[in-house]
N, C-alpha and C positions, 0 to 999 in steps of 0.2 A: 440544551446540550446538543452538540453536533454528532451525527452518526457517521462514523468513518468506516468504509469498507477497506479491510486490510488484506493485501495480497502479498504473501510471502513466497518468494521465488524458489524455495527449497521445500521438498516434501518430507525431509528427514525430521522425525519427531524431536530429535535432540539438536536441531539446527541452531547455530548461534544467531541466525537471522530471526528465527522464531523467538528466541530468548530476548533479543533486542526489541522486537515488536511488543512482547509482553512487558518488558521494562518500561517502554514508552507508554503503554496502556496504563500502568500504575502511576506514572508521573502525570498522566492526563486525566486522572480520576476527577470527576466533577465538571470537566470541561468537554471531554470527548468520550463518546461511547464507541468502542471498537467491535466490529463484526468481522471475524476471520473467514475469508472466502476460500473454499477448497478449489484447487486448480489441477491437482494431480489426477483427477478422474475424467478430465476432458479428452475427447478423442482428438487426434490430430486434425487441424483445420482442413476442411474439405467443403468447397462451395456447393457441391452436389447434395450435401446433407441438409441444406436449407429447405428442401422439399418436405422433409419431415425431421425438423431439428431435434437433436437429443435433448431430453429433459434437463440434463445437467447444464447444458448451454443456455437454455431458456431461463433456468433458475439463476445462473450467474448474471445474466443480463438484468433480471428483475432485481437482484440484490444490489447491483451497481447503480441502477436507476433510482432505487430507494434511498441510497446513501447521500449524505450531504457532501462527502469528499472521499478521496481514495488515498491510501498510503501504500506505496510499493516498498517492500523491504527485500532487497536482492543480494544474493551472494554473487561472486564473480567466478565464472567458469571460463577458462582460457581467454581471459581479458574481455569478456562480454557477459551478457545476461544468459541465464539458463534457458534451454529450449522450452521447458514447461511454462516459463513466464511469457515468452514471446507468443506461444500458443494462446495463453490466457488474455493477451492483448488483442490478438486477431479476432477471436470469436465475438466479443462484444462490440467490435467496430463494424460488424456486418449484419445483415445485408446492407448494401449501399443505401444511405439515407435513413437507416434505422439503427444506427450505432447509438450507444448510451454513454460514450465518453465526453461528448461535446460540452464545453463550459463547466465541467466538473473540476473543482479545485483539487489539487493533488500535490503530494510531496514524495520524496525518495529518501530512503535510508539504506544502509547496508553494513554488514559485518563480515569480517574475514580474519583469519589468523595472520595474514600477510600485512606488511607495513603500509601498502597502498590503500588498504581499507575499502575495497570495491570501487575505487575511483574510475577505472576503465569501464566497468559494467554500468556505473551510474551515468557516465558520459554517453554511452550508447543509448541508455534509456532516456536521457534528456534529449536526444535527437529524435526519438520516436514519439514520445508523449505529446508534445505540442502539435505535431502533424496530425494527430488523431483528435485534436480539439481540447485537450485537457489544459486547464489553467495551472501551470506548474510553478510552485514556489521555487524561486531561485536561490535564496539564502535565508538562514544559514543552512549549511550542509552537514550531513552525518556520514563520516567515514570511520566506522568503529572497528578498532583492532581488537578482536576477541582473543584474549590470552587466557591461559589457565588462571582461575580465580577472579576473572572479570565480573562474574555473577556469583552471589552467595547461594546457599541452599534454598532460599525463598525467591530466587530470580531477581534479586535487587542488584543494582550496579554497586560494586564495592569501592570504586574510586569516587570520592566526594566531588572532585573537580569535574570529572566526566558527568556525574549525576547533575551537577549545576548546569553544565552546558546543555545537557539533554532537556532539562527543565525549560531553559530559555528557548530551545528549539520547539518544544511542545507549545509554549506560549505564542511563538511566532506562527506556528502552523494554525493554531486556533484563530489568531487574528487574520491570517490569510483566508481561511475558510469563511470567516465573517464577511469578507469583502464580496463573496459570491453567493452565499447560501443563507436561508432561514432555517434555524434549527428544526429538526424533524419533530421534536416535542412541541414546539410552538405551532407548527402546522397542524398537528393532531389536535391541539387545544382549540385552534380556530375552527376546525371542522366540527368539533364536539359542541361548540356554542351556537 
């Protein structure tokens, strides 16, 4: 099973992006193990802080390095990504030569109430991630329009067609990860023997 670091670009506990991530996690059960990384507690990026890096930054880098892949689930703020997400991209990319993003398989998803389904935010993110060395899955894409009733009380997707499409997406993401990574559970088993 592959370990996926999940970075949700919204800190709101009732975020539709967090709900989407949780729905994807349910659909990925048995294939992918999701670890949600906290990013709202990071200080604003400041190169001078590398002299004595904040523990939350060091932990974020450790968690990303330990993951087989990364899933970014982003809202769209003013047709771009939220500042908290950009900050969470910058910290693990530094100091120069010590970034943890390189060669990490990744995918993007996003949810919004609007008809465009985070297309502009995802386009911005797609221009940033490859530059940092992530191996970004190109297709399929998720532009989830979160309407009232999109999730039931258990966090399940209510539309069967959407659930089917998301299941296909999960399968493709799992295949994408397999092109780059050895499952963390397999690595642990090798070390134990």
